[in-house]
LUMZA-525257 format. One record per residue (C-alpha): x, y, z; residue in three letters. Coordinates in steps of 0.25 Angstrom, whole numbers, padded with zeros to 4 digits, always signed. Example, Ala and Ser with C-alpha at 12.3 -4.5 7.8 and 13.67 -1.06 7.14 Angstrom:
# LUMZA-525257
+0049-0018+0031ALA +0055-0004+0029SER 
END
This chain:
# LUMZA-525257
-0076-0221+0382MET -0082-0233+0390ASN -0091-0244+0389LEU -0102-0237+0396LYS -0103-0226+0385TRP -0103-0237+0374ILE -0115-0244+0381GLU -0122-0231+0382GLU -0122-0229+0367ALA -0134-0238+0365ASP -0142-0230+0374SER -0140-0216+0368PHE -0152-0208+0367GLU -0157-0206+0353LEU -0159-0191+0356HIS -0146-0189+0364SER -0142-0175+0365THR -0128-0179+0363LYS -0123-0176+0349PRO -0119-0189+0341VAL -0107-0189+0332LEU -0104-0202+0324ALA -0090-0205+0318ILE -0092-0210+0304LEU -0084-0221+0298THR -0086-0234+0290VAL -0088-0248+0294GLU -0076-0258+0294ASP -0078-0274+0293GLU -0066-0277+0302LEU -0067-0266+0313GLN -0081-0260+0313LEU -0078-0246+0307PHE -0066-0239+0301ARG -0058-0227+0306GLY -0048-0223+0317ASN -0054-0230+0329ARG -0045-0222+0340SER -0050-0209+0333ASN -0065-0214+0334PHE -0063-0218+0348ALA -0057-0204+0352ASP -0069-0197+0344LEU -0079-0205+0352LEU -0072-0202+0365GLN -0072-0187+0362THR -0086-0187+0357GLY -0091-0193+0370LYS -0083-0183+0379GLU -0090-0172+0371LEU -0104-0177+0373GLY -0106-0184+0359PHE -0112-0197+0356ILE -0102-0202+0346THR -0099-0215+0339TYR -0092-0221+0326VAL -0102-0225+0315VAL -0100-0232+0301THR -0106-0227+0289THR -0114-0240+0288ARG -0120-0239+0302ASP -0123-0224+0300MET -0138-0226+0297LEU -0144-0212+0296LEU -0158-0216+0296ASN -0157-0222+0310LYS -0157-0215+0324ARG -0146-0224+0329ARG -0133-0229+0322VAL -0123-0240+0325LYS -0110-0233+0330GLY -0097-0237+0337TYR -0093-0233+0350ALA -0079-0235+0356TYR -0076-0243+0369VAL -0063-0237+0375GLU -0062-0248+0386ASP -0061-0259+0375THR -0057-0251+0363ASN -0068-0256+0355THR -0080-0251+0347TRP -0094-0255+0349HIS -0106-0252+0340GLN -0118-0245+0347ARG -0131-0238+0343GLN -0129-0223+0342PHE -0138-0211+0339PRO -0137-0206+0324LEU -0126-0195+0324PRO -0127-0180+0324ASP -0113-0179+0318ILE -0105-0189+0309ILE -0090-0187+0309TYR -0085-0194+0297ASN -0072-0202+0300ARG -0073-0213+0288ILE -0058-0216+0288PRO -0055-0219+0273TYR -0058-0212+0261ARG -0062-0225+0254GLU -0072-0228+0265ASP -0079-0214+0263GLU -0079-0216+0248MET -0088-0229+0249GLN -0102-0226+0243PRO -0109-0231+0255THR -0101-0222+0264VAL -0103-0210+0255ARG -0118-0212+0255ARG -0118-0212+0270LYS -0110-0200+0271LEU -0119-0193+0261ALA -0131-0197+0269ALA -0125-0192+0282ILE -0122-0179+0276ALA -0137-0177+0272GLN -0142-0182+0286HIS -0150-0170+0293PRO -0146-0174+0307ALA -0131-0178+0305ILE -0119-0169+0303ARG -0107-0175+0295LEU -0094-0169+0295PHE -0081-0173+0287ASN -0090-0180+0276PRO -0078-0185+0268LYS -0063-0186+0266PHE -0056-0175+0258PHE -0048-0178+0246ASP -0035-0170+0243LYS -0039-0165+0229TRP -0053-0159+0234SER -0046-0152+0246LEU -0036-0144+0237PHE -0048-0141+0228GLU -0056-0136+0239TRP -0045-0127+0245LEU -0041-0121+0231LYS -0056-0115+0231LEU -0052-0105+0242SER -0042-0094+0241LYS -0039-0095+0256SER -0035-0110+0255THR -0029-0110+0241GLN -0015-0105+0246PRO -0013-0118+0255PHE -0014-0128+0244ILE -0002-0134+0237PRO -0004-0135+0222GLY -0012-0148+0220THR -0017-0156+0207ARG -0023-0169+0205LYS -0012-0179+0200LEU -0018-0184+0187MET -0006-0185+0177SER +0009-0185+0174ALA +0007-0171+0167ALA -0001-0165+0179GLY +0011-0170+0188LEU +0021-0164+0179LYS +0013-0150+0180ARG +0013-0151+0195MET +0028-0154+0196LEU +0031-0142+0187ALA +0024-0133+0197LYS +0028-0140+0209TYR +0040-0149+0209PRO +0036-0155+0222TYR +0023-0162+0223LEU +0015-0171+0233TYR +0006-0181+0227LEU -0006-0185+0236LYS -0017-0195+0234PRO -0031-0187+0234ILE -0037-0196+0244GLY -0024-0199+0252GLY -0023-0200+0267LYS -0012-0199+0277ALA -0001-0197+0267GLY -0003-0210+0259MET +0001-0210+0244GLY +0008-0196+0244ILE +0019-0193+0235MET +0029-0182+0232THR +0036-0178+0219ILE +0048-0169+0218ARG +0053-0164+0205LEU +0068-0163+0205GLN +0072-0159+0190PRO +0087-0159+0193GLU +0087-0174+0196LYS +0087-0185+0186PRO +0074-0191+0191LYS +0067-0178+0194PRO +0054-0183+0200TYR +0055-0188+0215ARG +0042-0195+0219LEU +0041-0198+0234ARG +0030-0208+0238VAL +0025-0209+0252GLN +0026-0223+0258ALA +0021-0227+0272LYS +0031-0219+0280LYS +0041-0215+0270LYS +0042-0211+0255SER +0047-0218+0243VAL +0054-0209+0232THR +0054-0211+0217TYR +0063-0203+0207ARG +0057-0202+0193CYS +0064-0197+0181SER +0051-0193+0173THR +0037-0188+0176LEU +0032-0201+0169SER +0039-0210+0179THR +0035-0201+0190LEU +0020-0202+0186TRP +0021-0217+0185THR +0027-0218+0199ARG +0016-0209+0204ILE +0005-0217+0197LYS +0010-0230+0203LYS +0011-0224+0217GLN -0003-0217+0217SER -0010-0230+0212SER -0021-0223+0205GLY -0024-0214+0217THR -0028-0200+0214ALA -0017-0190+0218TYR -0015-0175+0219ILE -0001-0168+0216ALA +0002-0157+0226GLN +0013-0146+0227GLN +0023-0151+0236GLY +0026-0141+0248ILE +0039-0140+0255GLU +0035-0142+0269LEU +0042-0136+0281ALA +0050-0147+0288SER +0054-0151+0302PHE +0068-0158+0303HIS +0067-0160+0288ASP +0054-0167+0289ARG +0042-0160+0282ARG +0029-0157+0291PHE +0015-0153+0289ASP +0004-0149+0298LEU -0010-0156+0301ARG -0021-0146+0305ALA -0034-0152+0311LEU -0046-0142+0308VAL -0060-0146+0314GLN -0073-0139+0316LYS -0076-0134+0330ASN -0088-0132+0339ARG -0092-0120+0331LEU -0091-0128+0318GLY -0079-0120+0313GLN -0065-0125+0308TRP -0055-0125+0319ASP -0040-0130+0320LEU -0039-0142+0329THR -0024-0143+0328GLY -0012-0144+0320ILE -0002-0155+0319GLY +0011-0157+0312ALA +0017-0169+0304ARG +0031-0171+0300VAL +0034-0180+0288ALA +0042-0193+0291GLY +0056-0194+0287PRO +0053-0200+0273ASP +0039-0197+0271SER +0032-0188+0261ILE +0020-0184+0271THR +0019-0180+0285THR +0008-0190+0289HIS +0011-0198+0301VAL +0007-0212+0295PRO +0018-0208+0284ARG +0029-0206+0294GLY +0026-0192+0299GLY +0026-0187+0313SER +0018-0177+0322ILE +0024-0164+0326GLU +0020-0151+0333GLU +0017-0141+0322PRO +0023-0129+0329GLU +0036-0137+0331LYS +0037-0140+0317LEU +0034-0126+0312LEU +0043-0119+0322VAL +0054-0128+0318THR +0052-0125+0303ALA +0048-0110+0303PHE +0051-0104+0317GLY +0041-0101+0328SER +0035-0088+0322GLU +0032-0093+0308GLN +0027-0106+0314ALA +0017-0099+0322ARG +0012-0092+0309ARG +0012-0104+0301ILE +0003-0112+0312LEU -0007-0100+0312VAL -0008-0101+0297ARG -0009-0116+0297VAL -0021-0115+0306LYS -0028-0104+0298GLN -0025-0112+0285THR -0031-0125+0291ALA -0044-0118+0294LEU -0045-0111+0281LEU -0043-0125+0274ILE -0053-0132+0282ALA -0064-0122+0279LYS -0061-0122+0264GLN -0061-0137+0264ILE -0075-0137+0271GLU -0080-0126+0262ARG -0076-0132+0249ALA -0079-0147+0252SER -0093-0143+0256LYS -0093-0152+0268SER -0095-0151+0283THR -0081-0154+0288LEU -0077-0155+0303GLY -0062-0157+0303GLU -0050-0159+0294MET -0035-0161+0295SER -0026-0154+0285MET -0011-0155+0282ASP -0005-0142+0280LEU +0010-0140+0276GLY +0019-0129+0279ILE +0030-0126+0268ASP +0044-0121+0271VAL +0039-0107+0269GLY +0028-0108+0280GLY +0016-0109+0270ASN +0004-0118+0274VAL +0000-0128+0264TRP -0013-0137+0264PHE -0010-0152+0260PHE -0022-0160+0265GLU -0035-0160+0273ALA -0042-0172+0279ASN -0056-0172+0283SER -0054-0184+0292LYS -0042-0180+0300PRO -0033-0191+0306MET -0031-0190+0321LYS -0021-0179+0326PHE -0011-0185+0335ASP -0009-0172+0342GLU -0017-0174+0355PRO -0022-0159+0356HIS -0027-0160+0342ILE -0033-0174+0344ARG -0041-0170+0356LYS -0047-0157+0349LYS -0049-0164+0336SER -0058-0175+0343LEU -0066-0164+0351GLU -0068-0156+0338ARG -0075-0167+0331ILE -0086-0166+0342TYR -0086-0151+0343HIS -0089-0150+0328TYR -0099-0161+0330GLY -0106-0152+0341MET -0107-0141+0331TYR -0113-0149+0320LEU -0123-0155+0330ASN -0127-0141+0335LYS -0129-0136+0320ARG -0137-0148+0317LYS -0146-0146+0329ARG -0148-0131+0326GLN -0152-0135+0311ALA -0162-0145+0317GLN -0168-0135+0326ALA -0170-0125+0315GLN -0176-0135+0306GLU -0185-0140+0318GLY 
END
């Protein structure tokens, strides 16, 4: 992207035939707006290549009663962002980066107003929370089998019941992100201190051994700091060189507005980490390599086919049950030692995939789905007119 393109931003025709896509975020006092700037720059470049007018806009500047709005364009030559006037968008892609930002009353009101606007299509209206995801997936017989046993963590008595059923548990913050705050419990009745609690630190984990359920509950309450948690059946995941791994599937809508698999990545847990998340010490690997090592080539091939089918089933059910228009989601899927597929988490605002072939396709699909939404909008307007 060059300076000439930026200068042209001010001279866009209000009735341009190009579709207009705005990337929505929130303002920031120190750095204009929040979010992953390199991701935004890649998105703008891809949009330009695919014939879109595209820009970053904050909820404060997204004035729905105006024909033009103040948005940000990127100057690659100087690696800087400049504010310019842009046409009101046809499509808004929600990339508000933090749950707490999205929960602000002014932001919630703006998102609601965008959703009601007759000339704008919004996709991925909000973050998911872990509890809602499991509730939605339990509603369908097709997705039920992939869900580990899951309960809200409310009391020591509830935890005791879960441990009686599942002697290995994961505890996860309902609004967690990137593996932060995760704990595991193993019940080992033969030991003097039968409760083994592991708490995820930055890239390692800390282990506590507790002699009674009461001591364990006190430690959990201290670690959770009042945050709402779920307790989930622990799954014995397949491993690679004695390190557990899981799969990350990216599903997005295509030019036809249908769910499609963009790619599958794999993450191997760090040497002393509970989770496979890269910020917590995990590493990126090829899914095929891990599965072939763990299961042999024939079973690995069958598992990959099942993973792809499962990811699409889950995406369709989440969209149906959430009653939202979604354009993409990433999901964490585990393969247990028996080769069974399990669903752990879905994210409505996927982090960047580092695998180059997935990354390129993921950027393009944002605009492919944008073209579909814009086409549907024009068809609806033509019928009304």
